[in-house]
C-alpha positions as CSV (number, residue, x, y, z in Angstrom):
1,M,0.0,0.0,0.0
2,I,2.8,2.4,0.9
3,N,4.6,1.7,-2.3
4,I,1.5,2.4,-4.3
5,L,1.0,5.8,-2.6
6,I,4.7,6.6,-3.1
7,F,4.4,5.7,-6.8
8,I,1.3,7.9,-7.2
9,T,3.2,10.8,-5.5
10,L,6.0,10.3,-8.0
11,I,3.6,10.3,-11.0
12,F,2.0,13.6,-9.9
13,S,5.4,15.1,-9.2
14,I,6.3,14.4,-12.9
15,I,2.9,15.7,-14.1
16,I,3.1,18.9,-12.1
17,H,6.6,19.4,-13.6
18,E,5.1,19.3,-17.1
19,V,2.1,21.5,-16.3
20,A,4.4,24.1,-14.9
21,H,6.1,24.4,-18.3
22,G,2.7,24.9,-19.9
23,Y,1.6,27.6,-17.4
24,V,4.8,29.6,-17.7
25,A,4.5,29.4,-21.5
26,F,0.9,30.6,-21.3
27,F,2.0,33.5,-19.1
28,F,4.4,34.6,-21.8
29,G,1.7,34.4,-24.5
30,D,1.8,30.9,-25.8
31,T,-1.6,29.2,-25.7
32,T,-0.5,26.0,-27.4
33,A,-0.7,23.9,-24.1
34,K,-4.0,25.4,-23.2
35,R,-5.5,24.7,-26.6
36,S,-4.2,21.1,-26.3
37,G,-5.9,20.6,-23.0
38,R,-2.7,20.1,-21.2
39,L,-3.0,22.7,-18.5
40,T,-4.7,20.2,-16.2
41,L,-3.6,17.7,-13.5
42,N,-5.7,15.0,-15.1
43,P,-3.2,12.1,-15.4
44,L,-4.8,10.8,-18.5
45,K,-3.8,13.9,-20.4
46,H,-0.1,13.5,-19.5
47,I,0.8,9.9,-18.9
48,D,3.5,8.4,-21.2
49,P,3.3,4.6,-20.6
50,V,7.0,4.1,-20.6
51,G,8.3,7.4,-19.1
52,T,5.5,7.9,-16.5
53,I,4.8,4.3,-15.4
54,I,7.1,1.5,-16.6
55,L,10.5,3.1,-16.2
56,P,9.9,4.8,-12.8
57,L,8.3,1.5,-11.6
58,L,11.3,-0.6,-12.7
59,L,13.8,1.8,-11.2
60,R,11.8,1.9,-7.9
61,L,11.5,-1.9,-7.7
62,S,15.2,-2.4,-8.5
63,N,16.2,0.0,-5.7
64,S,18.0,2.2,-8.1
65,P,19.6,5.2,-6.4
66,V,18.2,7.4,-9.3
67,V,14.5,7.2,-10.1
68,F,13.4,9.4,-12.9
69,G,10.6,9.5,-15.5
70,W,8.8,11.8,-17.8
71,A,5.3,12.6,-18.9
72,K,4.2,13.5,-22.5
73,P,6.0,16.8,-23.1
74,V,3.6,19.8,-22.9
75,P,3.6,21.4,-26.4
76,V,5.2,24.8,-26.4
77,N,5.7,27.2,-29.3
78,T,8.4,29.8,-28.6
79,M,7.4,31.9,-31.5
80,N,4.1,32.7,-29.8
81,M,5.9,34.1,-26.7
82,R,7.0,37.6,-25.8
83,N,10.8,37.7,-26.0
84,P,11.1,34.0,-27.1
85,K,14.7,33.2,-26.1
86,T,14.4,34.6,-22.6
87,S,10.9,33.2,-22.2
88,M,12.0,29.7,-23.2
89,V,14.7,29.7,-20.5
90,L,12.0,30.5,-17.9
91,V,9.7,27.9,-19.3
92,A,12.5,25.3,-19.0
93,A,13.4,26.4,-15.5
94,A,9.7,26.2,-14.4
95,G,9.8,22.4,-14.3
96,P,12.7,21.8,-11.9
97,L,11.5,24.8,-9.9
98,S,8.1,23.3,-9.5
99,N,9.7,20.1,-8.1
100,I,11.6,22.1,-5.5
101,I,8.5,24.0,-4.5
102,Q,6.6,20.7,-4.3
103,G,9.4,19.2,-2.1
104,L,9.3,22.2,0.3
105,F,5.5,22.1,0.5
106,L,5.6,18.4,1.3
107,I,8.3,19.1,4.0
108,L,5.9,21.7,5.5
109,I,3.1,19.1,5.6
110,G,5.4,16.5,7.1
111,R,6.5,18.8,9.9
112,V,2.9,19.6,10.8
113,L,2.1,15.9,10.9
114,L,5.2,15.2,13.0
115,M,4.0,17.8,15.5
116,T,0.7,16.0,15.9
117,I,2.5,12.9,17.1
118,N,3.5,14.9,20.2
119,Y,-0.1,14.9,21.2
120,Q,-2.3,12.0,22.4
121,V,-3.9,10.6,19.3
122,P,-5.7,7.3,18.8
123,T,-3.5,4.4,17.7
124,I,-5.2,4.2,14.3
125,A,-4.7,7.9,13.6
126,S,-1.1,7.5,14.7
127,S,-0.5,4.7,12.2
128,I,-2.1,6.7,9.4
129,I,0.1,9.7,10.3
130,A,3.2,7.4,10.2
131,V,2.3,6.1,6.7
132,A,1.6,9.7,5.5
133,I,5.0,10.9,6.8
134,T,6.8,8.0,5.1
135,V,5.0,8.8,1.8
136,L,5.7,12.5,2.2
137,G,9.4,11.8,2.8
138,W,9.7,9.8,-0.4
139,G,7.7,12.5,-2.2
140,V,10.3,15.1,-1.0
141,F,13.1,12.9,-2.1
142,Y,11.8,12.2,-5.6
143,N,10.9,15.9,-6.2
144,F,14.4,17.1,-5.2
145,L,15.9,14.3,-7.3
146,L,13.7,15.2,-10.3
147,A,14.8,18.8,-10.0
148,F,18.5,17.9,-9.9
149,F,18.1,15.3,-12.7
150,N,16.2,17.7,-15.1
151,L,18.9,20.3,-14.6
152,I,21.5,18.1,-16.2
153,P,22.5,19.8,-19.5
154,I,21.7,16.9,-21.8
155,P,19.0,17.3,-24.5
156,P,16.0,17.0,-24.0
157,L,16.3,17.7,-20.3
158,D,15.5,21.2,-19.0
159,G,19.1,22.0,-18.2
160,S,20.0,21.7,-21.8
161,R,17.3,24.4,-22.7
162,I,18.8,26.7,-20.1
163,L,22.4,26.1,-21.2
164,R,21.4,26.5,-24.9
165,F,20.4,30.1,-24.2
166,F,24.0,31.0,-23.3
167,M,25.5,29.4,-26.4
168,P,26.5,31.1,-29.6
169,S,24.2,30.2,-32.6
170,R,26.8,28.0,-34.2
171,L,27.2,25.9,-31.1
172,Q,23.4,25.7,-30.6
173,V,23.1,24.0,-34.0
174,L,25.6,21.3,-33.0
175,F,24.0,21.0,-29.5
176,D,20.5,20.4,-31.1
177,K,21.9,17.5,-33.1
178,L,22.5,15.6,-29.8
179,E,18.8,15.5,-29.0
180,P,17.9,12.3,-30.9
181,Y,20.6,10.5,-28.8
182,G,19.5,12.2,-25.5
183,I,18.2,9.1,-23.8
184,L,21.3,7.1,-24.6
185,L,23.5,9.9,-23.4
186,I,21.5,10.2,-20.2
187,F,22.1,6.5,-19.4
188,I,25.8,6.8,-20.3
189,V,26.1,9.7,-17.8
190,L,24.2,7.7,-15.2
191,Y,26.5,4.8,-15.6
192,F,29.8,6.6,-15.6
193,F,28.9,9.2,-13.0
194,R,27.0,6.8,-10.6
195,D,29.3,7.8,-7.7
196,A,28.3,11.4,-8.2
197,F,24.6,10.5,-8.3
198,D,25.1,8.4,-5.1
199,Y,26.6,11.5,-3.5
200,V,23.5,13.6,-4.6
201,Y,21.3,10.8,-3.3
202,K,22.9,11.0,0.2
203,L,22.9,14.8,0.1
204,I,19.1,14.9,-0.6
205,I,18.5,12.4,2.3
206,Y,20.7,14.7,4.6
207,V,18.7,17.8,3.6
208,I,15.3,16.0,4.1
209,G,16.5,14.8,7.5
210,N,17.4,18.3,8.6
211,L,14.4,20.1,7.2
212,M,11.6,17.6,7.8
213,Y,12.4,15.4,10.8
């Protein structure tokens, strides 16, 4: 039961990440996501069978130190935005920022629930609170991990969109050619830099321990 709740939390973390892109694009004048019906938290509008369910589930069940996934990308048309280049950077940054905000919000809820344990509560309520705190802790972990992971500057991750903004035009063209190989490059980075990801994993746990518990 706890694993199911944790998995649902992970899915919604991924979905909110994508919706954040759409809302920021809409703020800057692009109505593509809105017209496509993607400015919603309805999972059916966003789920990618592989990226939202199968891959995160396999990583979770295999106890991988890095669990990531993706939803169907929210459609964005930079040409509809005011100041397209700058707006696109902010649209890209909105996803990881949404995960950080989600993580901090879940920490706040967790701290409130932890305070209730100091009071006399029925055993059943105490058990429910314990489950909720466990789920919230994992929710914080996955949101912070998603924020970090998406800031890696490999196409099509958000970090690559941000880095691209600072590149000269000639280098942007070469950088864009990497996108078809993005998933392969991501797995190569995960393999060769697994010690670095293990460090990030431990750092996130340390931060959660200090902020939430």
